[in-house]
C-alpha angles and dihedrals in degrees: 000000000000119000116260125191115247117248104237090215090063099051109118117237137119131299116208138188121213119200115206120224089230132003120273101209105305092339120102100152143032122210116199146162134221137159084241112025095193090058093045093049090049086056089053092051088054091051096255132111106053137022095238092052091047089052092046089054092047090051091053093245114147127203142203128221103247098179146353118194133168112258152112137267084261089063091047090053092047090052092049091046090055087074124250129021090240090077088062097036116103089191091060092046090051092049093047091047092050093048088056094059 
């Protein structure tokens, strides 16, 4: 069988949703992907990994891990394209459901 390059969008890893403790401008969430989400999230906590997460840290804004799920970069892109991390955030869904009661 001939060698074929791997499509990076199909590499299995973990997709994660981070929920900011307070909004930063319009941003309240970060959706990311990594082969190991815990390592990637640790990099974000240290201010490395993405520009937004670096700026969030510099602004003194904390975050909670809202979700980690198995997936590919393709899934990460689909979630981002749906428009808004709140749609993928269990914390936001929990808060909106409790405010309805």
